[in-house]
Every structure is written in C-alpha cells, then in structure tokens.
N, C-alpha and C positions, 0 to 999 in steps of 0.2 A: 546780344548775349549778355548775361549778367556778370561773367568773368572776362576780364580783358586779357587777351593773349599777350605774351611777352616777346616772343620772337617770330611766331607764325603770322603770315599775312594771308591774302586771299588765295595764294598759290604756293604754299610751303614757306620756307625760310629763304630770304633773298637779300643780297647786299653786295658791296664791293669785296671781291675776293681778297682774303688775308687781312680784312678788317672786320671787327665785330659787327654782326654775329656770324659772318661767313669766314671763320678761321678754321684751321686744321683742328685746333682744340675743341671748338664747338662741333665740328663734324664727327670727331671721335665720340663726344658725349651724345650726339644725336644717334650715332650707330649703336651705342650701348642702350639708349632709351628705346629705340624702335625694337631692338632684340628683346628687351625686357617686356615691353608691352605685348608683343606677339608670342612670347614664350609661355603659353598657357597649357599645352598638352605634353604628354610624355614622349612623343616621337622625336626623332632627330630633326631639328629645325633648320630651315634654309631661307635666306633672303637674297633676292636678285638685286644687283647693283649695276646700273648703266649710266651713261653720261652723253653729253654732246661733245663738241670738238674744242672747247676752250682750254687754254693753257693751264689754268688753275684746276682743271678737272683731275689731273694726275694727283695733285696734293690732296684734294678733298676725297677722292676715291680711296686712296691708301688709308687716310684717317678713318673714314667711315667703316671700311672693312676691318680695320684693327678694332674698332669699337664693337662691331658685330661679333667678331670672333672671340673677343674678351668675355662675352656673355655666354659662350658655349653654343653659339649659333654659327652655322656654315654660311659663307658668302659666295654667291655665284656671280662672277664678273662677266658682263657681256660686251663691255667696251662701248664705243659710240653707236647708239641706236636710238631711233625716234622714241619719244615718250610713250606713244601708244604701243610701240613694239615691246617696251619693257613691261607695260601692263599685260600684254598678251603672254610674254614669256613667263611672267609671274603666275598667271592662271594655268598655263600649259604645263609648267613644271610642278604644279601643286605646291609652290613655295608659300611661305607664311606671309610674305610681304615683298614689295618691290620699292626700290629707291632710285630716283632720277636726279642726277647732278646736272642742272641746267638753269640758265636764266632766260630761256625762251628767246624773245626778240631783243633783249637788252644787249648792249655792247660787250665785247669780250672781257673787259676788266670786271664785270659783274659775274656773279654766279649764284646758284640757288640749290636747295635740296627739297624735294617733295616726295611724298610717299603714296604708295598704293597698297590696299589690303589684298588678301589672297584672291578676292573675287574681281580684281581689276579696277576697282573704284577708288578714287581719292578718299583720304581719311575724313571722317566727319569731325566736327569741332570738338566733340568730347574726347576723341582719341588724341587729337593734337594737344589738348589741354593735359591729358595724361602723360604725354611725352614731355611737355614742359614741366610738369610737376616732378617727374623723375629727375630731370636735369637740375632743377633749381631748389627742390624741396626734399626729395626722398632718396638722393644718391646714397647708396649703402655699400660699404666696402665688402660686405658678406656676399654681394652679388658678383662674385669673381670665381668662377670655376677653375680648377687646376687639373694638371696631368692630362689624361685622355679626354676630359670633359671640355677642354678648350676647343673652340671652333676651328674649322679649316676653310681655306679659300680655294675656289676652283675657277677656272676659266671655261666658259661655255662657248666653244669655238664655232659652233654652227648656228648661233643665234640669228645672224643676218639671214641665212638661208631659210630658217624656220619662219621668220617674219615675212619674207618675200612670198612664200607659199601661202601664208595666212592672208596677206593683203590681196593676192590674186584671186583667192576664193570669194572675195566680195564682188567680183565681176562675173556676170553670167557666163556659164560654160559655152553657151551656143554663140556667143559674140566674140569678135576679135578686133584688135586695133590696127589690123593691116590696112595700109593705104593712108593712114593718118600720120601727119608730122606733128610732134608735140615738143614744144620748148619747155624746159623745166629749169627753174632756179632754186637750188637747194640751200642757198644762203651760207654756203661753206659750213653747214651745220650737220646735225645728226643724220639727216636723210641723204647725204651726198652719195652714198653707195646704193642704198636700197631703192630710192625713187626711180632713178633711170633704169635700174634692172627690172623693176616691175613693169614699166611701160614697154621696154624692149622685149621682154619675154611674152608679152601679150600681142606683139606684132608691130608695134609702132616704130617709126623712125624718130629718134630722140635727139634733140639739140640740147646739150647740157651746158649750163653755166652755174657758177657758185658751187663747184665740186672739187675745189682744191684747198681744203682747210689747212691752215698753218698754225692754228692755236690763237691767232690774233685777228683773223679776218672774218669771223663769224658775224653775220648780219651787216657787215661793212659795205655800204652802198649796194646792197642786194637784199633779196627776200621780200616779203609782203609790204614792208615800209618803204622800200626803195626799188620801184619796178621799172625804172628807166632802162636798165640793161636788158631786162626780159622783154620789154616792148620792142626794143631794137632787134633782139634775137628773133622774135616772132615775125617781124616785118622782113628782116634780111633773109630768113630761111623760108618765107612764105608758109609758115606753120599754120595749122588749123586752129591751134589753141596753145596758150601758155599757162603754166602753173607756177606760182611763187609760193614756196614752202618755207616756213620760218625755221629758226635755229634749232628748235627741238622737235620739229616735224609734226606738231599736233594741229596745225592750221594751214590753210592755203587760200589764196585768191586766184582768180583767173584773169587772163588777158585774151580778148577775142582776136580774131584774125585780122582786124583792122588796127590793132594796137591799143584798144580801149580797155580800161580796167573794169572788171566785173567782181564786185565785192561780195562779202558773205551774205548780205541781204538778198542779192540777186540769186546767188547759188541756192540758198534755202528756198526761195520762191520757186525756182525751177524744179528742184527735187520734190518739194512738197506738192506742187501741182501734178507732177508725174505720179506721185504716190496716191493722190486723191483720185486720179483717173483709174489707177490700178486697184483702188480699194484697199491699199496697204498702209495708209497713214492712220494710225490708231486714234480713235475718237475724233478723226478729222481735224487733229490739232497739231500745230507747230508751236514749239516753245522758243521764245527769243528773249533778249534782255531789253531794258529800257533804252539802250543805245540804238536799237534798230529803227529804221525810218518808218514813219507812220504809214507810208505807202505800202509797206509790207503787209500790214493788217488788211488794208483795203483790197490788195491783190488776192490774198488767200480767201478772204470772205467772198469775193466775186466768183471764186471757183468752188464755193460750197464748204470751205473750212473755216477755222478760226485760229487766232494767235493768242497765246498766253504769255505774259511778260514776267520776267524776274529781275532781280538786281543784277549788277554787272559781275561777270565771272562765270566760267564754265561750270564750276562746282554748284552754283545756284540753279543753272539750267538742268544739270543732271539730277539734283535733288527734286526739282519739280517733275521731271520725267519719271523718276522712280516712284514718287509719291502718288501720282495720278495715272500711271500706266501709259504714258506717251512714248513714242519711239523715234521722234526726230526733233532736234533742237539745235540752237547754236547762237553765234554772235556775228555782228556785222563785220568784225575783224577777220572772219573766215574760220573761226573755231566751231566746227560743226560736229555734232554727235549723232550717230545713227545706231540705236540699240539693236537693229537688225544685224549689225556687223561687228560692233565693238562696244566697249564700255566707256570710252573717253574720246575726245577729239582726235581725229586722225587725218592729216593733210593728204596723204596718199589715197586713203579710202574715199575721202571727199572728192578728190580728183576723179577716181574711178566711177563714182556715182554720176558725176557730171558727164564723163565720157560715155557712159551707158546711154544717157539721153541723146548725146550728139550722134552716136552710131545709130540708134533706133530711129531718130527723127530724120537723119540724113540732111540736116539743115545747118548752116553756119552758126557759130556761137553768138554772133552779133544779133541774129534774128531771134534766137531762143531767149536771149537776155531781155528782149523787149517786153516780156511779161510784167516787168516792174519798171515804173517810171518814178523815181524817188523825188520827194520834195527837197528843195534846197536845204542844206544842213551845213552849219559852221561848227567846226571843232577847234578849240583853242586849248593848248597845253600851257600851264603856268608853273614854273619851278617854285616850290614853296619851302620855307624853312620850318613850318609846323603845319599840322593838319587840324586846325581849329574848326569846329562845327560852324557852318554858314550862319545858323540861327544865333550864334554868339557874336556875330558881326552885324550890328543893326543897319548900318548904311548899305552894306552889300546885300543883306537880306531884303531890305526895302526895295533896292534897285531890281533885284531878281523878281520880286513879286510884281513890281510895276511892269517889267518886261512881259511876264506871263499873262498879266491882265490884258495888255495891249495886243498880244498875239491871239488871245481867246482860244476858240476851238480850232483855229486854222494854224496852230503851231504849238510849240512847247519849248521850255527852257529849263535847264537844271545844271547844277554844279556838283561834281563828285570828286573825291580824292582817289588817286590810283592806289591799289592795294600792293603794288610791287615797286613803285618808284616814288620819289619825292615830288609829285606832280599833282596839280589840281586840273581837272578837265572841265571846260565850259562847253556845253552843247546847246545850240539853239537851232530850231527847225521852224520854217515858215515858208510862205509862198513868195515873198519878196527877198531875194538874196541880198540886195544892197542894204535893205532895212535890217536884216538879221546880222549882217556883218558889223553894222554900226552898233547894234545892241551888244554883240559879243565884245567889241572894242571897249565899250563903257564898263562892262563887267570885268574885263581883263585888268583895266587900270585900277579899279577898286580892289580887286583881289590882290594885285601886286602891292598895293599900299598897305593892306592888312597883314598879309602873311608871306609876301614875296621876298 
C-alpha cells in the first residue's frame, strides 16, 4: 500500500486493553468514525456491536456504542457471540456495519476492534484508511446531531438463537450427529454457549471444556494453541472427534479419536477433496496462504485440483476468493472460509463440514486425515522491539538466502512479522527435520540480535 496505516493491522485495531491504541477514548472515536463512514443514505442507520468474553470488553463496548450513538446511528448490542455470528447478524438485520470487540487467540489483557460491512465482509484497506482519516485528520464538531437525531442503543436478546439456527443450516438436513461423541473446547471465549448447543441440537453427545469464562481465562491453557486438555477429554470420554475453537470463534482445529492434532491444512484437504468428488469446488481450486505446508498442494493436485496461495491473513484469502470466484480457502491455523455457507472464517461451520464427511464416510478421523502427509515444518516465534524489513538487515537477509538455496526445491524458508502482535515468525520446511531445526535456530539468533 502507498499509504501506511496508523492504527489498523491485518485484523482491525489491536493492543493491550486500556493502553493506546486500545483505550476507551479510541474506542469512542472509532465508534464515531465507523458511524460517519457508513452514514451515507437517508434511512435510520444501525450498527451491530458484539464481543468475546474479555473483562475489558465492557469498557470498550460502552465507549464504542457511545461514539456510534453520538453520530445519530443506532447501536444493536448482541453481547458475547463468535465473530462470524456478528457478521451473520449484521447481514440478517440489514445493518449498515458490524463491530467485533475481540483479540481472537491473544491473552485476556489484550483486546481488539474489527469491522464488517453490511455484506458480512471485513473492510477493505481504503475504508480502514477513511476511518483513520476521520479520527486523525477530519474530526469535525459539526458531526454531532442533537435532540431526536441522537442514536439509540438496543439489546438484541435472541442473537444467540438466530446464530445457532444459521450454523445448523450448514449441515445437511438428511444427516444427524446421533451416535457420535464430540469433545469441544471453546477456549472460555465467544463460542462457549453456541458451539455445544449446535452439536447437541444435531444429536451428538457433547463433552464440554473451556465453557466457564470469567473475563480473565479466555485462551488460557485452552483453545487451538493449547490442546492438551482437549486431547485428554477426547481420550477419557472415548470421543469420536474433538474440536478446539479459538477465543472469537472464527477458527478451529480437530483432535482425532487417538488424541492426535489435525490442523487447518488437513481439514482443508479433507473438505476440498470431498468437494472435488462432488463437483462443488469452484474452478477446482483451494485458496491457502504461504504458511500452508507444501504437501497440501501435492495432495490437492493428486486429486485433480490446484492450490492458489496468498499472503498471511484471512482477509487476503477472502480477497483472492472474491476476485477469482473461488468458494473455499483458509489457513493452516484453522481459519477456514466456505463461501457456500458464510462470508468469513467460522469455527463451528468448519467443524460441521468436517462432521459431514465423518458421518458420510463412516470412518474414524484418524483414517480420513491420512489424505495429507505434511513435510516437516519448524515454526519459531521471536518477540521483537521493531518490525524492520528483513532486507534492511544484511546479515540476516544473507543467512535466509543461504538457507533457501540449500533447501532448493525440496523446502522453503521465510520470515514474516505478525500483523497483530510484536512477533517475527520464522518458518522453515524441508525433508530433514533435524537440519531445518538447526537452520531455524541460526535465523532465530540473528533475528534476536537485530530486533529482539
């Protein structure tokens, strides 16, 4: 982009709650800005506001709604609801926009604010820049309606029920989950009520963990990044499958009946192959990011399809899908988008698509997951004090190039910065795990020396 964003990252605005930019003051200004940007027509405007279970959500929710109402726009509160649920409610209610207060998989002291347009998609760069421009450049005291023109705040009491019905409709009417035992870890986050309800209403016996949020335990030793508890629950209950859903409910990974992790690459492969057989995968193409294992491409190609890669982040996957008419894409982390059912990543709907295959195949998850045998991959996170471009660090850049040359066509290596945290991520893939671990260690030390 030619213009550098000032507060927006790859997934909205994010940071430590009550510190810039994630303060109540900034939330109020963001509320005013989103109301201003979407207040283009003469009808009475409405913006949906939802959140996850973080303690700071109360503070930011109140400030956001105050900002929205101050612009003469009504705010519809839905309370804790998965990110995709808020996107659905936004489109279902014909609202002008939706706002999600969440920091996804981050610890509870962090929070974030991200936006959806009325069609259920995250905002493009130009709209985020327009919001920043209103906040930092064009704030005008005349944008303050008075008397009956001030907005109102309403609570949408049946939002959870609406979303449960919506999610269930993504599962074939002729199928049932009766006879299956499903373990689900909701990360003490936004899906803690809706995910178990969806599976239970479809007939499954559900073993629930991570469903007791207290404002501070979201993602704490649970969810997709900490699957030990879910693995134990699967084995102890002899469950057929387990699903770990993250704090804002937009992604999930699986645990097979033997307690093994099944990541987003495996899930995408399983779903894409099934769609290729059905003839429902548009243009026979799956969209994934550069983080996905090279084996995913080989797997899909072996079944008559192809993989198109994008930069890291679900927004780039969605952009590619919209641009070229694809209907399935996602990330290795379990953020999977199916345009046949929704406009954004949805952990519950992803789980239901996997359950459709399990029911139809009548085979255990461990067997279904064998469609993909990933190459060894090493991922190293390095805390950084600045996000200096790798090409501006000659020693590190030369080492990365040397590693890439040595791997040749049998592997790949790259370094990227997180768009939501102060982290640099080193990824190396190759056939020899010991070799690539050594390579990653070398790059890690150089990176720490430069910007750690």
